[in-house]
C-alpha positions, 0 to 999 in steps of 0.5 A: 234121679228125683227119686232117688234124691228123694228116697236119700233125703228120707232114709236121713230124717228115719233114724231121728224120726226113730229117736224121736218115737223112742227118746222122746215119748213121741209114740205115746199122746195122752193128748185129745185129738189131731191138735193134739198129735201136732202139739207132741210132735212139735214139743218131741221135736222140741225137746229133741232140738233142746238136747241138742242146744245143751250138748253144744254149748255146753262145758267140754267136761260137762257133757249132758 
């Protein structure tokens, strides 16, 4: 039961990771080293969340 719950959670996250890699350039890392990987991940997630925030708070007739 525990493993099943873990796999369900993982299955919900997989599409988001795919979108981050393709749409928010998480796959392309121009920064160097481990710190660069961390910064790149944080910036990709921030862009993803900002886009969701913009859609939520923008007027209904003006969608981003």
